[in-house]
C-alpha positions in Angstrom: 16.2 -13.2 10.1 15.2 -10.1 8.2 18.0 -7.5 8.2 20.1 -9.3 5.6 22.3 -11.9 7.2 25.5 -11.2 5.3 25.3 -7.5 6.0 24.5 -7.8 9.7 27.1 -10.5 10.2 29.7 -8.0 8.8 28.3 -5.4 11.1 28.7 -7.5 14.2 32.1 -8.8 13.1 33.3 -5.2 12.7 31.9 -4.2 16.1 33.6 -7.2 17.8 37.1 -5.7 17.2 38.9 -2.6 18.4 37.8 0.0 15.8 40.4 2.6 14.8 39.7 6.1 13.4 40.8 4.8 10.0 38.2 2.0 10.2 35.5 4.8 10.5 36.6 6.6 7.4 33.6 6.3 5.1 35.3 4.5 2.2 37.1 2.0 4.5 33.9 1.5 6.5 31.9 0.8 3.3 34.5 -1.7 2.2 34.2 -3.5 5.5 30.4 -3.7 5.1 30.3 -4.3 1.3 28.9 -0.8 0.7 29.9 1.9 -1.7 30.2 5.0 0.4 32.3 7.2 -2.0 29.4 9.7 -2.5 28.9 9.9 1.3 32.6 10.8 1.7 32.3 13.4 -1.0 29.3 15.1 0.6 31.0 15.1 4.0 34.0 16.8 2.4 31.6 19.6 1.3 30.9 20.4 5.0 32.9 23.1 6.7 33.2 23.0 10.5 34.4 26.6 10.8 31.3 27.9 8.9 28.9 25.8 10.9 30.6 26.7 14.2 30.1 30.3 13.5 26.4 29.8 12.7 26.0 27.7 15.9 27.7 30.4 18.1 25.5 33.2 16.7 22.3 31.1 17.0 23.0 30.2 20.6 23.7 33.9 21.4 20.4 34.9 19.8 18.4 32.1 21.5 19.9 32.9 24.9 18.3 36.4 24.9 14.9 34.9 25.9 15.8 31.3 26.6 14.0 30.1 23.5 15.8 26.8 23.3 15.5 25.7 27.0 14.0 22.2 27.5 11.6 22.3 30.4 12.3 18.6 30.9 15.5 16.9 29.6 13.8 13.6 28.8 11.5 14.8 26.0 14.0 15.5 23.2 17.4 14.1 22.5 18.0 14.6 18.8 16.0 15.5 15.7 15.9 17.4 12.5 13.8 20.0 10.8 13.2 20.9 7.1 12.6 24.2 5.5 12.2 25.8 2.0 13.2 29.3 1.3 11.3 32.2 -0.2 12.0 35.9 -0.7 10.2 38.3 1.6 10.0 42.1 1.8 12.8 42.2 4.3 15.0 39.4 3.0 14.9 35.6 3.1 11.9 34.0 4.8 11.5 30.3 5.6 8.5 28.0 5.6 8.4 24.9 7.6 8.1 21.5 5.8 8.3 19.1 8.7 10.0 18.0 11.8 11.6 14.6 12.3 12.2 12.7 15.5 15.0 10.3 16.7 15.1 8.1 13.6 17.5 10.4 11.8 19.3 8.9 8.8 22.1 10.5 6.8 24.2 11.6 9.8 27.4 10.1 8.2 27.5 13.1 5.9 28.2 15.3 8.9 31.7 16.1 10.0 33.1 14.0 12.9 32.7 17.0 15.2 29.0 17.5 14.2 28.4 13.7 14.6 29.8 13.9 18.1 27.4 16.7 19.1 24.5 14.7 17.6 25.4 11.4 19.3 26.0 13.2 22.6 22.3 14.1 22.4 21.3 10.5 21.9 23.7 9.5 24.7 21.8 11.6 27.2 19.1 8.9 27.0 21.5 6.1 27.7 23.1 8.1 30.6 19.6 8.7 32.1 18.9 4.9 31.9 22.3 4.2 33.6 21.4 6.6 36.4 18.0 5.0 36.9 19.4 1.5 37.1 22.3 2.3 39.4 22.3 0.0 42.4 19.7 -2.5 41.2 22.2 -4.9 39.6 20.2 -5.0 36.3 21.8 -4.5 32.9 20.7 -1.6 30.7 19.3 -2.9 27.4 19.6 -0.4 24.6 17.5 -1.4 21.5 18.5 0.2 18.2 16.0 -0.2 15.4 16.9 -0.2 11.7 14.9 -0.5 8.5 14.9 -3.9 6.7 18.1 -4.3 4.6 19.3 -0.9 5.7 21.5 0.6 3.1 22.7 3.1 5.7 23.8 0.4 8.2 27.3 2.0 8.3 25.8 4.9 10.3 24.9 2.5 13.1 28.5 1.4 13.3 29.6 5.0 13.7 26.9 5.7 16.3 27.3 2.5 18.4 31.1 2.9 18.3 30.7 6.4 19.7 28.5 5.0 22.5 30.9 2.2 23.2 33.8 4.5 23.7 31.8 6.7 26.1 30.5 3.7 28.1 34.0 2.1 28.4 35.4 5.5 29.6 32.7 5.3 32.4 34.0 1.9 33.4 31.0 -0.2 32.4 31.2 -3.6 30.6 29.4 -3.8 27.3 28.2 -6.3 24.7 26.6 -5.9 21.3 24.1 -8.4 19.8 21.8 -8.8 16.9 18.5 -10.7 17.2 20.1 -14.0 16.2 23.0 -13.8 18.7 21.1 -12.2 21.6 21.5 -14.0 24.9 19.6 -12.8 27.9 22.0 -14.4 30.4 25.0 -12.6 29.1 26.8 -10.8 31.9 27.4 -7.2 30.8 26.2 -4.0 32.4 25.2 -2.3 29.1 23.8 -4.4 26.2 23.1 -3.1 22.7 20.7 -5.0 20.6 20.4 -4.2 16.8 17.3 -5.4 15.1 15.2 -4.5 12.1 11.7 -3.2 12.2 10.1 -6.3 10.8 11.6 -8.5 13.4 10.7 -6.1 16.2 7.1 -6.1 15.0 6.9 -9.8 16.1 9.0 -9.6 19.3 8.1 -6.3 21.1 5.4 -6.1 23.8 4.4 -3.6 26.4 3.4 -4.3 30.0 3.8 -2.8 33.5 5.1 0.4 31.9 7.9 -1.2 30.0 8.5 -1.9 26.3 9.9 -5.5 26.3 11.9 -7.5 23.9 11.1 -11.2 24.2 9.8 -10.4 27.7 12.9 -8.5 28.8 12.7 -4.8 29.8 14.1 -2.4 27.2 15.7 0.6 29.0 16.3 2.8 25.9 14.7 2.7 22.5 16.8 4.5 19.9 14.7 5.3 16.9 11.1 6.4 17.3 10.4 4.3 14.2 10.2 1.4 16.6 7.8 3.1 19.0 5.6 4.1 16.0 5.2 0.4 15.1 4.2 -0.6 18.6 0.4 -0.9 18.4 -0.3 -2.0 22.0 -3.4 -0.2 23.1 -2.1 0.7 26.6 1.2 2.0 25.1 -0.6 4.1 22.4 -2.9 5.7 25.1 0.1 6.5 27.4 2.0 8.1 24.6 -0.9 10.4 24.0 -2.0 11.0 27.6 1.2 10.8 29.8 4.4 9.3 28.3 6.2 9.9 31.6 4.4 6.8 32.8 6.4 4.8 30.3 9.6 3.5 32.0 11.4 2.8 28.7 13.3 6.0 27.5 12.2 6.7 23.9 14.3 8.8 21.6 12.0 10.8 21.1 8.7 10.4 23.0 7.2 13.3 21.2 7.1 11.4 17.9 3.3 11.7 17.7 3.9 15.3 16.9 7.1 15.2 14.9 5.4 12.5 12.8 2.4 14.6 12.2 2.9 17.6 9.9 -0.4 19.3 10.9 0.5 19.2 14.6 4.0 20.5 13.8 2.4 23.4 11.9 0.0 23.9 14.8 3.0 24.2 17.2 4.4 26.9 15.0 1.0 28.7 14.8 0.7 28.8 18.6 4.2 30.3 18.7 3.7 32.6 15.8 4.7 35.9 17.5 7.8 34.3 18.9 9.0 32.7 15.6 8.3 35.7 13.4 11.4 37.4 14.7 13.4 34.6 13.0 11.6 35.2 9.7 9.3 32.2 9.7 6.8 32.6 6.8 3.3 31.3 7.7 1.2 29.3 5.3 -2.5 28.3 5.5 -2.9 24.7 6.8 -5.5 22.3 8.2 -6.0 18.6 8.8 -8.5 16.1 7.3 -9.3 12.9 9.1 -10.9 10.9 6.3 -11.5 10.9 2.5 -14.7 12.8 2.6 -13.2 15.5 4.9 -10.1 15.8 2.7 -12.1 16.3 -0.4 -14.5 18.9 1.2 -11.7 20.9 2.8 -9.6 21.1 -0.4 -12.5 22.3 -2.4 -13.4 24.9 0.3 -9.8 26.2 0.5 -9.4 26.5 -3.2 -12.8 28.3 -3.6 -12.3 30.7 -0.8 -8.6 31.5 -0.9 -7.7 31.2 -4.6 -4.4 29.5 -3.8 -2.7 26.2 -4.7 -2.2 23.6 -1.9 -0.2 20.5 -1.2 -1.7 17.4 0.4 0.6 15.4 2.7 -0.3 12.0 4.2 0.5 11.2 7.9 3.9 9.7 8.7 5.1 9.4 5.2 8.7 9.8 3.9 10.5 10.3 0.6 7.6 12.4 -0.7 5.3 9.4 -0.9 1.7 10.7 -1.4 2.8 14.4 -1.4 1.0 15.9 -4.3 0.1 19.5 -5.3 -3.4 20.7 -6.1 -3.4 23.8 -8.2 -5.8 26.7 -7.4 -7.9 26.3 -10.5 -8.2 22.5 -10.2 -11.7 21.0 -11.0 -13.5 18.9 -8.4 -13.2 15.6 -10.4 -9.5 16.1 -10.8 -9.2 16.7 -7.1 -10.8 13.3 -6.4 -8.3 11.7 -8.8 -5.3 13.4 -7.1 -6.5 12.2 -3.7 -6.7 8.6 -5.1 -3.3 8.9 -6.7 -1.8 10.2 -3.4 -3.1 7.2 -1.4 -2.0 4.8 -4.1 1.5 6.2 -4.0 1.6 6.1 -0.2 0.5 2.4 0.0 2.9 1.4 -2.8 5.7 2.4 -0.4 4.2 1.4 3.0 1.8 -1.3 1.9 -1.0 -1.4 4.5 1.3 -1.0 7.5 0.4 2.7 7.9 -2.7 4.8 7.7 -2.3 8.0 5.5 -4.9 9.8 7.5 -5.0 12.3 8.9 -3.8 14.2 5.9 -2.3 17.7 6.2 -3.3 20.3 3.7 -0.8 23.1 3.3 -0.8 26.2 1.2 1.9 26.1 -1.6 4.5 28.8 -1.2 6.5 30.7 -3.8 9.7 28.8 -3.1 13.1 29.8 -4.3 15.1 27.8 -6.8 18.9 27.6 -7.5 21.0 26.9 -10.5 22.5 23.5 -10.2 24.2 21.4 -12.9 23.1 23.7 -15.6 19.4 23.9 -14.7 16.9 25.4 -12.3 16.1 23.2 -9.3 14.0 23.3 -6.1 15.7 22.5 -2.9 15.2 22.3 0.9 17.4 22.8 3.9 17.6 20.0 6.5 19.0 21.1 9.9 20.1 18.7 12.6 19.5 19.5 16.3 20.5 17.8 19.6 20.1 18.1 23.3 22.9 19.5 25.4 22.7 20.1 29.1 19.0 21.0 29.0 19.1 23.1 25.8 18.4 22.3 22.2 21.4 23.3 20.1 22.2 23.5 16.4 24.4 20.7 15.0 24.9 20.8 11.2 22.9 20.0 8.1 22.7 20.0 4.3 20.8 21.3 1.3 18.9 18.6 -0.6 18.3 19.3 -4.3 15.4 17.9 -6.4 16.5 15.4 -9.1 14.6 17.0 -12.0 15.0 20.5 -13.5 12.1 22.7 -12.3 9.7 23.5 -15.2 6.6 24.3 -13.1 4.8 21.1 -14.0 5.1 19.7 -10.5 6.1 16.3 -11.5 7.6 14.4 -8.6 11.1 14.7 -9.8 10.8 18.5 -9.8 10.0 19.0 -6.1 10.7 15.9 -4.1 14.2 16.5 -2.6 14.6 13.5 -0.3 17.8 11.8 -1.1 16.1 8.4 -0.7 12.8 9.5 -2.3 12.8 7.5 -5.5 12.2 3.8 -5.3 14.4 3.5 -2.2 17.5 4.7 -4.1 19.9 6.8 -2.1 21.2 9.7 -4.2 23.7 11.4 -1.9 25.1 13.3 -4.9 22.0 15.6 -4.7 23.1 16.8 -1.3 25.5 19.7 -0.6 27.0 20.5 2.8 27.1 23.8 4.7 30.1 25.9 3.8 31.0 29.5 2.8 31.1 28.4 -0.9 27.8 26.5 -0.8 26.0 29.4 1.0 26.7 31.5 -2.1 25.2 28.8 -4.3 22.1 28.8 -2.1 22.1 32.6 -1.9 21.9 32.4 1.9 23.8 34.5 4.4 25.1 33.4 7.8 22.1 35.3 9.3 19.7 33.2 7.2 21.2 30.0 8.6 21.1 31.4 12.1 17.4 32.3 11.8 16.5 28.8 10.5 18.4 27.2 13.4 16.7 29.5 15.9 13.3 28.5 14.5 14.2 24.8 14.8 15.5 24.9 18.3 12.6 27.1 19.5 9.9 25.0 17.8 11.1 21.7 19.3 11.4 23.3 22.7 7.8 24.5 22.5 6.6 21.2 21.2 8.0 19.5 24.3 6.6 22.2 26.6 3.1 22.2 25.1 2.8 18.6 24.2 -0.6 18.0 25.8 -2.1 21.1 24.3 -1.0 20.1 20.8 -1.8 16.4 21.0 -5.3 17.0 22.3 -6.2 19.8 19.8 -9.5 19.1 18.0 -10.9 22.3 16.5 -9.5 21.6 13.0 -12.6 22.9 11.3 -11.7 26.4 12.5 -8.0 26.4 11.9 -6.4 27.4 8.7 -3.2 28.9 10.0 
């Protein structure tokens, strides 16, 4: 067993009883699982529902004018997030896109209960669709929830699964929750949840006849595209690219090939440039490199011809692993060294389990900084989004502040803002919630938040609509944003 027996045993023990609202309070929940969640509780207290409700209301009004956030099909997106940095433009604040993220969102326990409910309602659409599909065939619905090995955020799965359990019981269905050690195929329940870590799933998941299978049994819903990303079956990989509607298992989200890939995300924004400019999206030069030789050639070409600094970003990374700036006057030999260091950093985190290629090369923007704890820091804005009745809607979010004071040297601590970006440590104290007070710290108006949310909702809707156009794009030699 890989998840950490003691921790997962506590998880299942907690899920086996009737959970009260007080059990889900972060400090109490942490105590039950042997985790210290005081900093999570403090970050949640910095969130302000009234402030976010106002942003959501205004964003939805703005999006409704042209139906920018309409999902063409309601089984392409369930929940996700998007990250921005902020810069000053001639007409006010502008925003440049860092990345999109699919259904493996972490950190949701820092949202308010109301915001969590909106987010998990998005996830629940997938479960509800599976229930509808299975109605009348007397088969149970198997929901597989994947988690990282020894997940330090396992408490978030308690909150999520408890939300699902209440919804399912209110619908009159019987339910059972297992881990990989306790799982019993013959158990008589209409809805079954199975919690397993990625390493264990690497050895137990297969794909055949259109179904992802766990130990040969059909999986109806896969929560966490981190699982799908690790399924290397050739037929499955081909279907994800060519026609994921032929996959019977519902994946949250099936568009992970694009949300994993920064260059394809930027391509989606480029295709919808005219639409997104009205929300103050700031465009940056970008391209993609499929191998070491191409990466080296393209960086040198861009620096020579555009006299700008760039950032290289490996495929499917997290926590800033392998993300390194290359300054506009950098010498060729130093560029080779930076590429080498980027891959070394990437493999130090992911071993050989992931391929860093294709790399994305993106122009470095003149990002804003804020004063925090007595020094100047870089930061980004993470926004959470969810599906609701055929629309993508804003949920909540946070600002994430870099650990180190910004001095312009581009050391990792100066610009990597991920709260789990340093040796696996989770530093929630570097996050701040959305509130009237914190908006002043960030020097952002309500209209600025509205614009960012409109960009996020619109972009995900267009990724879903234009999936095949994006996934099949190949003319990277001629695209620079």
